[in-house]
C-alpha positions, 0 to 999 in steps of 0.5 A: 277756275277748274271745270270739274268741280263746277260740272260735279256741282251741276250734276247734283242740282235739284230737279226744279233748279235743273229744269229752270237751267235746262229750259233757259238753255233751250230758249237761248238756243232757239233765240240764237237760231232765230237770230242767225236766220234773221242775220242771213235774211238780209240787212232789214232784219239786222236790228231785230237780230241784234235785239234777239242776241241781247235778249239771249244774254238776259234769258241766260242770266235770269235762268242762272239766277232763278236756278241758283235761287231754287237750289238754295231754297231746296238746300234749306229744307 
């Protein structure tokens, strides 16, 4: 899989799809930062950090899915 066509397609995304994608990335990075801080905090918060790491995957998946749906709806108009 080549990265250049994927990046070119992402550059042509419509505004709502881009907003969803960017927001899900920002939320994921925030959650990863919180999870890292909890991991460094000690053994008591380790389970919470693991739950946050799992949540990051779900947020990214949902963000990509809704971004693709928004892009599809925009291209049909």
